[in-house]
N, C-alpha and C positions, 0 to 999 in steps of 0.2 A: 473649520467652516467659517467662523467669525473673521479669521485672518483673510480667507479667500474673498469674503464679501467686501471687506475694506479695500482690498486691492482693486476689485471691480468698480467701486465707487470712485477711487482715485483716477482710474482710467477714464471713466465717464466724465469726470470733471475736466480732465485734460482735453477731451474732445470738445466739450462745450466752450472752453476758453480759447483754444487754438484752432479749432475747426478740423484738425487732423493730428494724428500721432503716428509715429513710426512703430510698426508692429514688431515686437521682439519675439524670438523663438521661445516656445515653452521650455522650461527647464526639464532636464531628464530626471526621472524618478530616482531618488536616492536608494541605496541598497536596502535601507530599513523600510522605506515605503513599498518597494517591490516585494519584500518579504511579507509585509502586512497584507498586501493584495493576494499573494499566493496562499497565505494562511487562511484568509477569508474565503477563498475559493474552496479550499478543503473543508472548512467548517460548514459552508453552505451545502456542499455535496453530502457531507456526513449527516447533516440534519435531515436531508431528503431520504437518506438510507434509513435513519431511525424512524422516519414516518412511513416506511415501506413504499416509497415512491418507485413503482415498477419500471419507470423510464430512466432511472439513474444509470449513468455510465460508470461501471466499476473500474474500468481501466483509467479513466480520467480521475476518478477518486484516488486510486493508488498512486498515480503519478503526481497529483497535487500534494499528497501527503509528503512526498520526498522533498518538497520545497519548503516545508515548515521546520521550525526549530525543534519540534517534537520528534522528528524523524530520527530513528536510531535502529538501523538494520541489524545490529548485533546486540539486541536487547538482553535484559537480565531476567527473563521469565522462564529460563530452562528448568528450574526446580519446580515451578508451578506446572509446567507442561509434563514433566516426569510424574509428578503426583497425580495429575489429571488422568493420564493414561493408566496408571496403577489403580486408581479408583474405578476406572471403567472396567478393568479386568475383574475387579472384586465386586462389580455391580453396586458400588456405593455411589449412587447418583447424586446425593446431597454433596458429598465431598467432590465429586466430579464437577458439579456446578460451581462450587466455591472456588476451585482452582481455575476453571474456565473464566470466571468473572475477574479473577486476579489478572489473567493474561489479557483480557479485553480492556481492563482498566489501564494497563500499560500501553496497549496498542490495539485500538478497536478494529484494525484490519488484520489481526492475527487469525489466519484461516483455521488453524486447528483449535483455537479458542472457540470459534463459532461452531466447529464440529462437535466439540465436547458439550457446549451449551445446548445444541440441537438434540443430541442423544439424551442428555440428562433431563431436559425439559419434557421430552417425549415420554421417558420412562416414569417421570414424576406426575404425569397426567396433565401437563400444561400445554395443550395442543397449539394454541395460538402462538405462544413463545417458541415452541419447537419449530413450527412452520416458518416463523420469522428468521430464526438462526440458520435454518437449512437454506432459506433463500439467499441470505448474505454469504454463507459458506459456498454455495454453488455459483453465486455471482462473482465472487472473488476468483474462484478457480477457473471459471469460464473466461474471465478477462485475461488470464494467463494463456489458456489454451488457444484463444482467438488471436493472440499476438504473433503467432507463427506456428510452424509445425515442428520446430526443434530438430529438424534433420540436418541442417547445415548452419554455419555461423550466420549466413545471410538471412536465414529464416528462423533464427533462434527464438525461443520463448523469452519474453522480457519479464524479468523479476525485479522486485525492489528489495528483496532479502533472500538469503540462501535458504531460509526456512520454507520459502514458497516452493523451492525445487522439491524438497522432501514431501511437502503437502501434496504436490501434484503426483509424485510417484506413488504415494499412499493411495490416492484416489484412483490411479490407473492400475493398482495392484502390482506394482513393480518394486523390486528390492535393489536399492543402490549397492553397487559393487566397487566402483572406483570414481575418483574425481580428479580432474586435471585443469589447471588454469591455462587458457589459450588467449594469446593476443593477436588480433588480426585487423588490419586496416583501421587502426586507431581505437578499436573497441576491445573490451574484455569479456571473455566467455568462460563459463564452467562447462567442460566437456565431461558429461556424466555417463558412466556405463552402468547399466542396471540389468537385473535378471528378471525375466518373465517366468514365474513359477509354473504357469499353465503349459508353456511350450519348452521350458528349460533352456531357452535361448537368451543370449545377451542382446541388448539394444543400446544404442548410443543416442543421446540427446544433447543439444547445445542450449545453454541459457545465457542470455545477455545480462551481465552483472555490472554494467556501467554505473548504475545508480548506487548500489552499496559499495562498490570498489572506489568510486570517486569520493563518496562520503568518508570512507576510511582514510584515504589519502589526505583529504582536507583536515580531518580531525587530528591526524598524527602531526600535521604541520603546526598546529596551534600550540 
């Protein structure tokens, strides 16, 4: 900020002394500056979520997260997730909440982490916290559902991590059966085959995985 003020003072002095100056084009933001701006956008949106701002755009939040240095679509919370679901089966809600908290500490946009926190807080009698985590859980899921219908690559669901695919299937009551990588028109898709246990029929959905796929490619090149 001080540096910017000094620049403005120099420009003003030049105008006073010469009566005119040649306007120079503004420099393009550096990659670091652009990264800081994106991270700030994510943090601003995340703060609104934590304040239960009902007008927050969860899709914007998810996409902003992918532009931060914290983004890691193949995170290391698989053990906490496994322990959380095992605790849910055992109706050990304190342990469920502990593991859900671990997941959300690593990635606050972890859909299943919010699901576990929602159920655990409800069963532990913390109604306000339960309502909050249910709101975030459904907001994240709906942002995926509203990104397309998943029936074709052109209308694929947009995900920022493959975990979101399985979270959506769990929510819809579908059981994943097969997964295939599809490349089409410069984009990457997961072609997911799932079983609907209510009808015993298989269904196929497409997920746009450009975000995690490109992140992986960039990471492997480092």
